[in-house]
C-alpha positions as CSV (number, residue, x, y, z in Angstrom):
1,M,83.6,115.6,124.2
2,L,85.5,116.1,120.9
3,D,83.7,116.9,117.7
4,C,85.9,114.4,115.9
5,L,88.6,111.9,116.8
6,V,90.9,111.2,113.9
7,I,92.6,107.8,114.2
8,G,95.7,107.7,112.0
9,G,98.2,110.5,111.1
10,G,98.9,109.8,107.5
11,P,98.0,112.0,104.5
12,A,94.3,111.3,104.8
13,G,94.0,111.8,108.6
14,L,96.1,115.0,108.5
15,T,94.2,116.5,105.6
16,A,91.0,115.9,107.5
17,A,92.5,117.4,110.7
18,I,93.4,120.6,108.9
19,Y,89.9,120.9,107.4
20,L,88.1,120.0,110.6
21,A,90.2,122.5,112.7
22,R,89.5,125.2,110.2
23,F,85.8,124.4,110.4
24,H,86.1,125.5,114.1
25,L,85.6,121.9,115.3
26,S,87.5,120.4,118.2
27,V,89.7,117.6,116.7
28,A,92.3,115.3,118.1
29,V,94.6,113.1,116.0
30,V,95.8,109.9,117.6
31,D,98.7,108.3,115.6
32,A,100.9,105.3,116.3
33,G,103.5,106.6,113.9
34,H,103.3,103.8,111.3
35,S,102.1,105.8,108.2
36,R,103.4,104.2,105.0
37,A,104.0,107.8,103.8
38,G,106.7,108.2,106.4
39,L,108.7,105.4,104.7
40,I,109.0,107.3,101.4
41,P,112.6,108.6,101.0
42,L,111.6,111.0,98.2
43,S,108.3,111.4,96.4
44,R,108.4,113.3,93.0
45,N,104.8,112.6,92.3
46,H,103.4,115.0,94.8
47,A,102.2,118.2,93.0
48,G,104.0,121.4,94.1
49,F,107.3,119.7,94.9
50,P,109.1,119.4,91.6
51,E,112.4,118.4,93.3
52,G,110.6,115.9,95.5
53,I,109.8,115.7,99.2
54,S,110.3,113.0,101.7
55,G,107.3,111.4,103.3
56,A,108.5,112.3,106.8
57,D,108.9,116.0,105.8
58,L,105.5,116.1,104.2
59,L,103.8,114.6,107.3
60,A,105.7,117.0,109.5
61,R,104.5,120.0,107.4
62,M,100.9,118.8,107.5
63,R,101.0,118.3,111.3
64,A,102.4,121.8,111.8
65,Q,99.6,123.2,109.6
66,A,96.9,121.4,111.6
67,R,98.4,122.7,114.8
68,L,98.1,126.2,113.6
69,Y,94.4,125.8,113.8
70,A,94.4,124.1,117.3
71,A,94.2,120.5,116.3
72,T,95.8,118.4,119.0
73,F,98.1,115.3,118.5
74,H,98.7,112.3,120.6
75,D,101.5,109.9,119.7
76,R,100.0,106.6,120.8
77,R,98.0,103.7,119.5
78,V,94.2,103.4,119.9
79,E,93.5,99.9,121.3
80,T,89.7,99.8,121.5
81,L,86.8,101.7,120.0
82,E,83.2,101.4,121.2
83,R,79.9,103.1,120.7
84,A,78.7,105.5,123.4
85,A,75.4,107.2,124.1
86,E,76.5,110.4,122.3
87,G,79.2,109.1,119.9
88,F,82.2,107.0,120.6
89,F,84.7,106.1,123.3
90,A,88.3,105.2,122.4
91,S,91.0,103.9,124.6
92,A,94.7,104.5,123.9
93,G,96.6,103.1,126.8
94,S,96.5,105.5,129.7
95,M,94.4,108.0,127.6
96,D,90.7,107.9,126.8
97,F,88.8,109.9,124.2
98,A,85.1,110.7,123.8
99,A,84.0,112.0,120.5
100,R,80.8,112.8,118.6
101,S,82.4,111.4,115.4
102,V,85.4,109.3,114.4
103,L,87.4,109.2,111.3
104,I,89.3,106.0,110.7
105,A,92.5,106.7,108.7
106,T,94.6,103.8,109.9
107,G,95.9,102.7,106.5
108,V,97.7,99.5,105.6
109,V,101.0,97.8,106.3
110,N,103.1,96.3,103.4
111,R,104.2,92.7,103.8
112,R,107.9,92.1,103.6
113,P,109.7,88.9,102.8
114,A,110.5,86.9,106.0
115,M,114.2,86.9,105.3
116,L,114.5,90.7,105.1
117,S,116.1,92.1,108.2
118,D,115.0,95.6,109.5
119,A,118.5,96.9,109.0
120,V,118.8,95.9,105.4
121,H,115.2,97.0,104.7
122,D,115.7,100.5,106.2
123,E,119.1,101.0,104.3
124,A,117.7,99.7,101.0
125,L,114.6,101.9,101.4
126,A,116.7,105.0,102.0
127,N,119.0,104.4,99.1
128,G,116.2,103.6,96.7
129,S,117.0,100.0,96.0
130,W,113.9,98.7,97.9
131,R,110.6,100.2,96.7
132,Y,106.9,99.6,97.4
133,C,104.9,101.5,94.9
134,P,105.5,101.3,91.1
135,I,102.8,103.9,90.5
136,C,104.7,106.3,92.7
137,D,108.2,105.7,91.5
138,G,108.3,103.4,88.5
139,Y,109.8,106.4,86.6
140,E,112.8,106.2,88.9
141,V,113.8,102.7,87.7
142,T,113.6,103.6,84.0
143,D,116.0,101.2,82.1
144,K,117.4,99.7,85.3
145,R,117.6,96.1,86.5
146,V,114.5,95.4,88.6
147,A,113.2,92.4,90.5
148,V,109.7,91.8,91.6
149,I,109.3,89.4,94.6
150,G,106.0,87.8,94.2
151,T,103.9,85.3,92.2
152,G,100.4,84.6,91.1
153,E,98.1,87.4,89.8
154,R,99.7,90.0,92.1
155,G,103.3,89.3,91.1
156,C,102.5,88.9,87.4
157,N,100.6,92.1,87.2
158,E,103.3,94.1,89.0
159,A,106.0,92.7,86.8
160,L,104.0,93.6,83.7
161,F,103.3,97.1,85.0
162,L,107.0,97.8,85.5
163,R,107.8,96.3,82.1
164,S,106.7,99.7,80.6
165,Y,109.6,101.4,82.4
166,T,112.4,98.9,81.7
167,A,113.2,95.8,79.7
168,H,115.2,94.3,82.6
169,I,112.5,92.8,84.8
170,T,112.8,89.5,86.7
171,L,109.9,88.0,88.7
172,V,111.3,86.1,91.7
173,A,109.1,83.8,93.8
174,P,108.8,84.2,97.5
175,Q,110.2,81.3,99.6
176,S,107.0,79.2,99.0
177,G,107.7,79.1,95.2
178,H,105.7,80.2,92.1
179,E,102.0,79.9,91.8
180,L,101.6,81.0,88.1
181,C,99.2,79.5,85.7
182,E,100.1,78.8,82.1
183,A,98.3,82.0,80.9
184,Q,100.4,84.1,83.3
185,Y,103.6,82.4,82.1
186,A,102.6,83.2,78.6
187,L,102.0,86.8,79.3
188,L,105.4,87.2,81.1
189,R,107.2,85.4,78.2
190,E,105.5,87.7,75.6
191,A,106.6,90.8,77.6
192,G,110.1,89.6,78.0
193,V,109.9,89.2,81.8
194,R,112.4,86.7,83.2
195,V,110.8,84.2,85.7
196,A,113.4,83.0,88.3
197,G,113.2,80.7,91.3
198,S,112.6,81.4,95.0
199,C,114.3,84.1,97.0
200,R,116.3,82.7,99.9
201,A,118.3,85.7,101.1
202,I,118.5,89.5,100.6
203,A,121.6,91.6,101.0
204,L,123.1,94.9,100.0
205,E,126.2,95.7,98.0
206,G,126.5,99.5,98.0
207,K,123.3,100.8,96.3
208,A,122.7,97.4,94.6
209,I,120.5,94.8,96.1
210,C,121.3,91.1,95.9
211,L,119.0,88.2,96.0
212,D,119.9,84.6,96.6
213,V,117.7,82.8,94.2
214,N,118.0,79.0,94.4
215,G,121.7,79.3,95.0
216,D,122.4,82.0,92.4
217,R,123.3,85.5,93.4
218,L,121.3,88.0,91.3
219,T,122.0,91.7,91.5
220,F,119.5,94.4,90.9
221,D,119.2,98.2,91.0
222,G,115.8,98.0,92.6
223,V,113.4,95.4,94.1
224,Y,109.6,95.7,94.5
225,P,107.8,93.2,96.8
226,A,104.4,92.2,95.5
227,L,103.3,90.4,98.6
228,G,100.2,92.4,99.4
229,S,99.4,94.3,102.6
230,D,97.5,94.0,105.8
231,I,94.6,96.4,106.2
232,K,94.4,98.1,109.6
233,S,90.6,98.1,109.9
234,E,90.3,96.2,113.3
235,L,89.0,99.3,115.2
236,A,86.2,99.9,112.8
237,G,85.3,96.2,113.0
238,M,84.8,96.6,116.8
239,V,81.8,98.9,116.2
240,G,80.4,96.8,113.3
241,A,81.7,98.7,110.2
242,A,81.2,96.9,107.0
243,M,84.3,95.8,105.0
244,S,85.3,93.9,102.0
245,T,86.6,90.3,102.1
246,E,90.1,91.7,102.2
247,G,89.3,93.9,105.2
248,C,89.0,97.3,103.4
249,L,86.3,99.5,104.9
250,T,83.4,100.2,102.6
251,V,82.1,103.8,102.4
252,D,79.6,105.9,100.5
253,A,80.6,108.7,98.1
254,H,81.0,111.0,101.2
255,Q,83.3,108.6,103.2
256,R,80.5,107.5,105.5
257,T,80.7,103.9,106.8
258,N,77.5,102.0,107.6
259,V,77.9,103.0,111.2
260,P,76.4,106.4,112.0
261,S,79.1,109.1,112.7
262,L,81.9,106.8,111.7
263,Y,83.9,107.8,108.6
264,A,86.9,106.3,106.8
265,A,89.5,107.7,104.4
266,G,92.8,106.8,102.8
267,D,94.4,103.3,102.2
268,V,92.1,101.6,104.7
269,V,89.3,102.2,102.2
270,L,89.3,100.2,98.9
271,G,90.8,102.4,96.2
272,L,94.0,103.8,94.7
273,D,96.7,103.8,97.4
274,Q,98.2,107.2,96.6
275,I,99.0,110.2,98.7
276,S,96.9,112.5,96.5
277,H,93.9,110.2,96.6
278,A,94.2,109.8,100.4
279,M,94.3,113.6,100.8
280,G,91.2,114.0,98.6
281,E,89.3,111.4,100.7
282,G,90.4,113.2,103.8
283,G,89.0,116.5,102.6
284,V,85.7,114.9,101.5
285,A,85.4,113.1,104.9
286,A,86.1,116.2,106.9
287,T,83.5,118.2,104.9
288,T,80.9,115.5,105.4
289,I,81.7,115.3,109.1
290,R,81.3,119.1,109.4
291,N,77.9,119.0,107.6
292,D,76.6,116.1,109.5
293,L,77.5,117.6,112.9
294,A,76.1,121.0,111.8
295,R,72.7,119.4,111.5
296,Q,72.9,118.8,115.2
297,T,74.6,122.1,116.3
298,P,74.4,124.6,113.4
299,L,75.6,127.8,115.1
300,R,78.9,128.9,116.5
301,R,78.7,129.8,120.2
């Protein structure tokens, strides 16, 4: 019986694992390897790394730190989660886990345009022409030619956010076309954002990224998809955790869900999708888990 099972090995889950292991609690991290942080070629927002650090390197360092204090890791996907008499029971293929508490840190998955192949996506992501987070790296596209693929409120807001970094912003519709109201068109016009047609194809030319927009070939230094994301909260739903209409888990100020001994941290919780924020929530969650468990077993044996 583990003291805590951490599901998800991104910044939130790994921060929690470091804390929990240093609290002398038995902790296992089960991770399917799909953390969005792992997709970051170079983050210059993370404090303490002025020259930047890749997401993969950051996660590897955090894993190594947790292992120093006897946290264990299992590279697999948890498929089911259910309540048990003394906590929870989780199944991950051929492995099962019993735990007094569970931390859900499963994050979200960004949506991509349907016409974007894996090969083009991975190369464009690596060379910096495909980007997901303007808060993280809007600075990197200062005064460059940038396209936002999206429409409606989400697309409009992202284009306007990026307009403070460069005057060269084009809002390109997904294949389904634009869904902008007159007020949004007016805001975009006032900000000098160009509104183009629908994206039909995506290709790379060196470090530039090219979009086929209604037959015209438009070339950009960077593209941001503003298509939303899918929240990976299904496991928490299996045990009755409350969530928003979008699927984000709802927690109290200490990262507790409405299900006793079930906690959540990181992007799966409604809030700012940033590494620093996820790490903060991971630390809060781990400290809460320690204090809640200590009420049951307060002394070290």
